[in-house]
N, C-alpha and C positions, 0 to 999 in steps of 0.2 A: 254446935259450931265453936271451935276453939281457936287459940292463937291470939296474937296482938297485931296491931297495925305494922309496927316496925320497932325493933329494939332501939333504945335511946342512943346507944353508941353507933348505930348505923345511920342515924339521921343526918349527921354532918357529912358522912361519906356519900350518901345519896345526893345531898345538896351540891357537894363539890363535883360529883360526876355529871350532874345535869349542867352545871355552869361550864364545865370543860367541853361538853358536847355542843353547847351553844356558842361559846366564845372562841374556842381553840381554832376553828377554821378561819374565823374573821381575823384573829390576831396573826395567824400565819400569813394570811393574805396581806394584811397591813404591813407586816415585817418585810415581805417580799416587795411590796410597793415602795416602802421606804428605801430599801436597798437599791431598787431600780432608779428611784428618783435621785438618790445620792450621787449617781453617776453624772448627773447634770448640775450638781452643786459646784459653784465656782471655787477654785483653789483659794487657800488663805493668802493674804497679801505677803509679799516678801519682807523680811526683816532687814535686809541689806540692799541698798540701791547704789548704783555706780554712776557718777556724774562727771562728764568732761567739762572743764571750766574755761581755761584760758591762762595767760601768763599770771604768775603769782601776784604781781603788782597791779593787775588789771581789775576793773570793776566786776567782771564775770566771777572771778575767784572770790572777791569780797562778798558779793551777793550769795554765792553758793555756800560760803561759810555760814551765813545767816540762815539759809535754808536748813543746813545741817543742824544748827542749834535748835531750830523750831521742831524738826522731825525727831530729835533726840529727847524731847521732853518726856517727863515721867509717864504720862498717860498714853504716849505713842511708842516711844523707844524704838524708832527706826533709825538705823545707821546709814547715813549718806556718805559714801566714800567719794572723795574729791580727787580728781586726777588732772593736773595742769596740762595745757596744750598750747600750740602756737596761736590759736584764736578760732574764730567762727568756722573757717574753712575746714580745719582739722576736726573741730567738733562735729560738723556735718558728716564728714567721712566716717568718724567713729560711730556716730549714732546710726548711720545707714548700714553699717556692718553688723549683721545679726550675731556674728560669732565674737564680737568685741566685748560683749557684756555690758556695754554702756546703755543706759535707759533714759537718761535725762541730760539736757544740755541747754545752754543759752546760746542763741544763734542770731547773728546780725541780720536784720531785714535787708532784702534786696539781693541776696546771694543764692537763694533757693529757687530752683525751678520746680514745676509741678511734677515732672518725672522723678526728680530727686526726692520729692516729699511723699512718694507713694506708700512708704512704710512708716511714715511719721504722722504725728498729730500735734497740733499746737494747743497750748494752754493759755494762749493770749499774748498780746504785746505788753511788755512790762515797764519799759522806760525808754526815753530818748537816748540815742547814742550819737552825739554830734560829731561831725567831721571836723575835728580840730586841726587847724593849720598854724603851726608855730614856726617862726622864722627869726632871724637875727639881722642886724644891720640898721643903718640910719634911715633907709627908705621906708615908706609906708605902703604895704601891698594890700589891695582890695579885691583882686581878681586872681584866679588860679593861673591865668596866662602870665601874670607878673613874675611867676617863678620859673618861666622858661629860661633855660641855660644854667639853672642852679643845681647844686648837689642836694638831692632830696631823699630822705628816708621815707619810703612808702609802705613799710611793714614787711614782716617776714613772710616767706612762702607758707601758704596754708592759712594765712590770717584773713579775716574779713576786711581788715583795713587795706591790705594790698589789693584785694579784689575791687573794692570800691574806689580806691585811689587811681588804679589804672583806668577805670571807667570814666571818672570825672576829669582826670588830667587829659585823657584822650579827647574828651569833648572840647577842652580848652587848647588843644593842639600842643600840649606839653608831653613829649614822648621821649623814649630812650635815645632817639636820634638827635634831639636837640638839648637834652638835659641828662644829668647823671642820677640814676635811681639806685638807692641802696636798700638792701633787704635786711638790715639789722633789726634785732628785736627791739621792743619798746624801750626797755631800760638802757640798752646800749646806745640807741639812737638819741635818747634824751641827754645822756652824758656827752655824746659827740656834739650835739647842738650847743650845749652850754660851753664846751671848750672850743667851739669854733671849727671843728673838723668837718661839719656839714653846714649847709646854709638854711635848711628847713626840714621839718619833719611833719608827718600827718599821723593822726591817731584817731581811731573810731572807738569812743569809750564814753561811759557816763561821767557826769561832773564829779562824782566821788572818787574817780580813779586817782591813785596816789601819784602817778606820773603827771597827770593833768594838773593836779593841785600844785605839784612841785614847779612845773613850768610856768603856771600862772603867776607864781610869786617870784620868779627869777627876773631880776632887773634887766638883764641883757636880752631877754626873749620877748618877742611880741606875738600877739594872737591876731590872726587875720579876721576882719569883718568882711564877709563875702557880699560884695555889691551886686553880684549876679545870681544871688540865691534863687530868686523866682524863676529865672531861666533854667537853672540846673534842675529845679523841681519839675518843670514842664518837660524837660528832656528825659528825666529819670523818675518815673512815677512812684517808685518805692520810697522817695524822700519826703521829708517835711521840713519846715523851717522853725528854728528856735532862736530866741534872743536872750543873750546873757546880759542882764541889766548892768548899767554902770554902777560900780561900787559893790556889786554882789559878792565878790571874793573878799574884799577888805574895805569896808565902808570908810574907815578912818583914813586909810592910805589912798582911797579912790581907785581901787583895782576892780575891774578894768576902768580906765579913765572915761570911756564912753560905751554905749550899748554896742554889743558885738552880735552880728547876725551870722548864723551858721546853718548849713543844711544838715539834716539829721535823719538817718534811718531809725527804726524802732527795734529794740531787741525783743526776741520772742523766746518764751520758755517752751521748749519742744521735748516731746517724749516719743518713744516707740509706741505704735498703735496698740500692741498687746499688753501694755502696762496695766496692772490691776486697777480697776475703777476706784477702789478705796484709796489707793496711793495718789491717784489723780486728784481726788477731792482734797487730800491733805496738801498737795503741792499748790493747788489753787488758793487754799487758805493761807499757806505760807507766802505766796506771791502777794496776796492782799495785804498781809501784815508788813511785808518788806517794802513794797513799792507804792503804797497808797499815801504815804506821807508827802508833804510839800517839799520841793527842792529848788535848786537854783534855776531849773528849766521847766518845772512843772508845778501845777496847782495841786492842792490836796484832793485826793480822790480821782485825779485824772487818769492814773494807772492803778492796777493793770486793766487793759482793755479786753473784753470778752469777744474779740474778733481778730481775724488774721487774713490779710488779702492774698497771702502766698501759700500758706500751709493750711490744710483743712482743720477746722477746730474739732477737738475731741467732744463727743456728745456728753460725756460725763463732766467735762470741764464747763460746758455751757450750762448744764443743770446746776453745777456747784455755784456758778456766778449768779444764777437766777434765784436759787432757793437756799444756798448756803449748806451747812452740814445737815445730815438727816436728823430726824427727831431723836433717834437712839444715840447718835454721835454727840448730840448736844448735852445729853444727860448721863451717858455711860462712858467708861473708859473705852478707848478706840477698839481694842482687841475684842472686848465683850460685845460691843455694838456690832462690829463686823461679823462676829460668829453668829449672832442672832439673825442679822440680815441675810447671811448666806444660808442659814438653816431654815428660813421661812418656807422654802420650797418643800421641805420635808413634811410640812403640816398637811399637804395635799392628800396623801394616802390616809392619814389619820382622820381628816375631816370627811372624806368620801366613803370610807369603809367603816371605821370604828364608831364614829358618832351615830350614824343610823342604827348600827347594831345595838349600841347602848340604849338607844331610844326605844327600840322594839323588843329588847331582850326580856324585860319583865313579863310582857304578854306572852312571848314565846315560851318562857319558863313555866308559866301557869298552865298553858295549853299542854305542854309535854307531860307535866305531872298529872293533870286531871285526865288525860287520855288513858292513863293506866287503869283508872277506875271506870271510865265510861265504856271501854271496850268490853268489859265483863257484863254490862247491861244487855248487850246484844245476845250473849249466850244465855243469860237468865231469862230473857223474854222468849227465846226459842224453847227453853224447857217448859216455861209456863204455857206456851201455846200447845204443847202436847197433852196437857192435863185433861181437857174435856173428854177425849175419846179413849183415855187410858184405863185398862182393867187392872186387877190387883197386881199381876206380875209386872205390868208396865209401870204402875205407880211405884213399886219397889225399886225398879230400875231408875225411875226419875229421882227418887230419894237418894239413891247412891250417887247419881250425877250431881245433885244439889250438895251433898256432903263433900264430894270432890271439888266442886266449885268453891264452897266455903273455905276449904283448906287452901286452895290456890290463892284466894283473895286475901287470906290471912298472911300470906308470904309476900304480898305486894310491897316493894320498897317505896315508901312515900314519906316526904318530910312531915314533921309534926304539924306544921301550920295548915296542912291540907288533910289532916287525919279525919276531920269531920265528914268529908265526902266519902272516905273509906268506911267509916262507921255507918253512914247512911246506906251504902251498898249492902253492908252485912245485915242491916235491919231488913232490907228488902228481900235478901236471900232467905232470912228467917221467916218472913211473911209468906213467901212461896212455899217453903217447906211445910208450914202449918196448913196451907190450903191442900197440899198433896196428902198430908197425913189425915186431914179431916175427911177426905173421900175414902 
């Protein structure tokens, strides 16, 4: 019986072939599974967002600028493009227009219907927007009806101020039939009020509005304290009541000289429903950073509010309010964390296909290698079974078959670590040959 188990240089090739036969189908299946699963992986967040704000001097634009600064930070690097508008009404129109490209806006509460909000999602109410009523003259006005017959700037077309002003003045029977309404923009109206070209103006804005701050400090201009605020709130459910404390504007100068009561809708941070969840989480974090500080009309932490009575809340926003940033976003740069979170779904085919294969692969490998040896035992046993009744010619034929078997076994490709079983088979072949020769 001649030959060796396998040439040394063939040992690696045999081992590699066995591994390929075992793993190649599983790897191919896993790759196909990853490709199929990848079709369901969410797209990456956009790097540029478009936000419609409001007049450049208004609070909307000022807050939007702060959002832009936060999103542009080093670990986020998202550009928020700001485009001014006439106000909330135009913001709503732009946001509802899917072809406009606008994805984010601040919108005044009380002007959105459920039908108009079908494609929108709220990220919460972010601050009070009082209905400021500024007027000039010696008289003191405490009710909207006191302005009947006056020349009043009620806001430009498309602004939330105009929409709310028409509603509230209508309740007080102040109409275009008995008063003169002007549609000048905020800055123009403020200049006209200071110079006496109009008698009063209204503006819906946060206390930080440049125009509001300017008019509060103008000696010739008065701010109305609404004595019928509770009645207006009952009539118009989207309103709340706020109080500007005496001295809050200038304590030394005593501005205002007494508490001022105003009705106030709440501004909502609104997005299109399809906006990427990761961006929504960033915007909620920005809103918390910008609006949670105490102010003239709010306490620390009073805003933003994770609720909206008019526009359905975004599920992602509710989660962000309750849980904050994800674990990965707390410890990794935004884009790396987002990539990992989006790619988690790709682990499914790896876990379901490759992990079981790697677990059972060693046993399968051993079985495949040993089977090459074991199958020859059946042949050897059959030859040995012919021995008892064999005559001289038959024994010579058996010896020839044994020699052929030994030659075939010598050529079995088998890794060195399993060569012991091959040598054991060859010993058994030699034992059967000796029994045949002894007869």
